[in-house]
C-alpha positions in Angstrom: 114.3 130.9 65.8 114.5 133.6 68.4 115.6 134.3 72.0 112.4 134.9 74.0 110.1 133.6 71.4 107.1 131.8 73.0 105.2 129.2 71.2 102.0 127.6 71.9 101.9 123.6 71.7 100.4 122.0 68.7 98.8 118.8 67.9 99.3 116.4 65.1 96.6 115.8 62.5 95.6 112.3 61.8 95.1 112.4 58.1 96.2 109.3 55.9 99.6 108.6 54.9 100.2 108.0 51.0 102.7 106.0 49.0 103.2 106.8 45.4 105.3 105.8 42.5 107.4 108.7 41.6 106.7 110.1 38.3 104.0 107.3 37.7 101.1 109.5 36.7 99.9 113.0 36.5 97.1 112.0 39.0 99.9 111.1 41.7 101.4 114.5 41.1 98.2 116.2 41.3 97.1 114.3 44.5 100.2 115.7 46.3 100.8 119.0 44.9 98.9 119.7 41.8 101.0 121.0 39.0 104.3 120.2 40.6 106.9 119.6 38.0 108.6 116.3 37.1 111.7 118.0 37.9 110.8 117.8 41.5 108.9 114.6 42.0 109.5 112.8 38.6 112.9 111.0 38.9 112.8 107.6 37.2 111.9 104.8 39.5 111.9 105.0 43.2 108.9 106.2 45.3 107.4 109.3 46.8 106.1 109.1 50.4 103.8 111.9 51.8 102.8 112.7 55.3 99.3 113.8 56.4 98.0 117.1 55.2 97.8 119.7 58.0 95.5 122.7 57.9 97.3 126.0 57.8 95.5 129.4 57.3 93.1 128.8 54.6 95.0 126.0 52.9 97.1 123.1 53.6 100.8 122.1 54.2 102.4 118.5 54.1 105.6 116.8 53.8 107.0 114.5 51.1 109.9 112.2 51.0 111.5 110.8 47.8 113.7 107.8 47.6 115.5 106.0 44.8 115.1 102.4 43.6 117.4 101.3 46.5 115.3 103.1 49.1 118.0 105.7 49.6 116.7 109.3 50.3 116.7 111.9 47.6 114.5 114.7 48.8 112.6 115.6 52.1 110.3 118.5 51.6 107.8 120.8 53.1 104.9 121.8 50.7 102.8 125.1 51.3 99.9 125.4 48.9 98.7 128.7 47.4 95.5 128.7 49.6 97.8 128.7 52.5 100.2 131.3 51.1 97.7 133.7 50.0 96.1 133.8 53.4 99.0 134.5 55.5 98.5 137.2 58.0 100.8 140.2 57.4 102.6 142.5 59.7 100.6 144.5 62.3 102.5 147.1 64.3 102.5 146.0 67.8 100.9 142.7 66.9 101.8 139.2 68.4 104.6 137.8 66.1 103.9 134.0 66.7 100.5 132.7 67.8 99.3 129.2 67.7 97.6 129.4 64.2 101.0 130.4 62.9 102.7 127.2 64.1 102.0 123.6 62.8 103.6 120.4 63.6 104.4 118.2 60.4 104.7 114.5 60.8 106.9 112.6 58.2 105.9 109.4 56.7 107.2 106.4 58.6 109.6 105.6 55.8 111.6 108.6 56.9 114.6 107.7 59.1 113.3 109.1 62.4 116.7 108.9 64.1 117.7 111.9 61.8 114.3 113.4 60.9 111.6 112.8 63.4 109.2 115.6 62.6 109.1 119.2 61.2 107.7 122.3 62.5 106.5 125.2 60.4 106.5 128.7 62.1 105.3 131.8 60.2 106.5 135.1 61.9 104.5 137.9 60.3 106.5 140.5 62.2 109.7 138.5 62.4 111.3 137.9 65.7 114.2 138.9 67.9 116.6 140.2 67.3 114.4 142.4 65.2 117.2 144.5 63.9 118.4 141.1 62.1 115.3 138.9 61.8 112.5 141.5 62.0 111.2 140.7 58.4 108.2 138.6 57.8 109.5 135.0 57.4 109.2 131.2 58.0 111.2 129.1 60.3 111.4 125.4 59.1 112.5 123.1 61.9 113.5 119.8 60.9 113.9 117.8 64.2 115.8 114.6 64.8 114.0 114.2 68.4 110.4 113.5 69.3 107.6 116.0 69.6 107.3 115.1 73.2 111.2 115.8 73.9 110.7 119.2 72.2 107.5 120.1 74.1 109.5 119.4 77.3 112.2 121.9 76.7 111.6 124.5 79.3 112.5 128.2 79.4 116.3 129.0 79.6 116.2 130.1 83.1 114.7 126.9 84.4 117.4 124.6 82.8 120.6 126.7 81.9 122.7 123.7 82.4 121.0 121.8 79.7 120.9 124.7 77.2 124.6 125.4 77.9 125.6 121.8 77.5 126.7 122.2 74.0 127.9 119.4 71.6 131.6 119.3 70.9 132.1 121.9 68.1 133.1 119.2 65.5 129.3 118.5 65.5 128.5 122.0 64.3 129.7 123.7 61.0 132.6 126.0 61.1 131.8 129.7 61.5 128.6 128.9 63.5 128.2 130.5 67.0 125.6 130.4 69.7 124.5 133.9 70.6 123.4 132.7 74.0 120.3 131.7 75.9 117.6 129.5 74.4 114.0 129.2 73.4 111.5 127.0 75.1 110.1 124.1 73.1 113.1 124.5 70.7 116.5 124.9 72.3 119.7 126.8 71.4 120.0 128.4 67.9 123.4 128.4 66.2 123.9 131.1 63.4 126.3 131.3 60.5 128.5 134.3 61.1 129.2 134.3 57.3 125.6 134.6 56.4 124.0 137.5 54.4 121.9 138.9 57.5 125.3 139.8 59.2 126.3 142.0 56.1 124.8 145.2 54.6 122.8 142.9 52.3 120.5 141.8 55.2 118.3 138.8 55.9 116.7 136.9 52.9 117.6 133.2 53.8 120.0 131.5 56.3 120.4 128.2 57.8 120.4 127.4 61.5 121.5 124.5 63.6 119.8 123.7 66.9 121.0 122.0 70.1 120.0 121.0 73.4 121.6 119.1 76.3 124.5 118.0 74.5 123.3 117.1 71.0 122.2 118.6 67.7 118.5 118.5 67.6 117.3 120.3 64.5 118.2 121.8 61.2 116.4 125.0 60.2 116.1 126.8 57.0 114.8 130.4 57.7 113.5 132.2 54.7 111.7 135.5 54.3 108.4 135.8 52.4 110.0 138.3 50.0 113.0 136.0 49.3 110.5 133.2 48.3 108.4 135.6 46.0 111.7 136.9 44.2 113.5 133.5 44.1 111.1 131.0 42.5 114.1 128.5 42.0 116.8 128.8 44.3 119.3 126.3 45.7 122.3 126.6 48.2 124.6 124.3 50.1 124.0 123.3 53.8 127.1 123.9 55.9 128.4 120.7 57.2 129.9 119.6 60.4 133.1 117.6 60.6 131.2 114.8 62.6 127.7 113.4 63.0 126.5 111.6 66.0 124.2 109.3 64.3 125.1 107.1 61.1 122.7 107.9 58.3 121.9 110.0 55.4 122.2 113.7 55.6 121.2 116.5 53.1 123.9 118.7 51.7 121.6 121.2 49.8 118.5 123.1 50.4 116.1 124.3 47.6 113.1 126.5 47.0 110.8 125.8 44.1 107.5 127.6 43.2 105.2 125.3 41.5 101.7 126.3 39.9 100.1 125.2 43.2 102.5 126.7 45.9 106.0 126.4 47.3 108.3 123.7 48.2 111.3 123.8 50.6 113.3 120.8 49.8 116.4 119.2 51.7 118.2 117.1 49.1 121.5 115.7 47.7 121.7 113.3 50.7 125.1 111.6 51.5 125.7 108.7 54.0 127.8 109.6 57.0 129.2 107.2 59.7 128.9 108.5 63.4 132.2 109.4 65.1 
């Protein structure tokens, strides 16, 4: 998330998808995220579905989706393994803050409701991004899009389509206390920030939750989390601000969680609730 942040386009890997019985065996857990605790993936019954592994730095990232016995969503997550984490490039004065190897596209398993979660994008910003006085720390942007990769790739710079960027949804489709600071980002859209979040206080930026819009609709949810916050909060959970209305009937997450495992980190959307479109 940033005004004026330019991203290179990325392609999806074609690694196989996997279906697993949640908590069925240690081998299942090891195959997805070695050492992951049953607390994350071992709920009785249900299944875990994993997307393809995607190369990132010297390691791998992937997505996972857990459902209950009735196939209702429990968790949707991105995992970053230790090899990827330990090979992150770190801040360099005057260096590029987001180049192609720092952006990866993460497909979800087809079991995920693509009307609400179509794909994810992980962006690692070693020098932070604009506005640097607020978001200048090394951090990750985790975009969970409800539109296709082709749709996202077609979003132009703001000055080429200001009417589409400025075509905001009705404010009932965004949480209270969220504002659009103006402008927009190519291949992303508009970013709406929570004015009550810590980055707007003396505490400063550690983690926050962004909503994204383009051409009249909400298009993504985005946890933004600094590297330092991950490393000082191995277990963290917070609520996701909720809008009064949603445009698509379905299951929506109400919490976001960080978990450190022996093999890396998980960023988890969870505590899904069903909402009717209105």
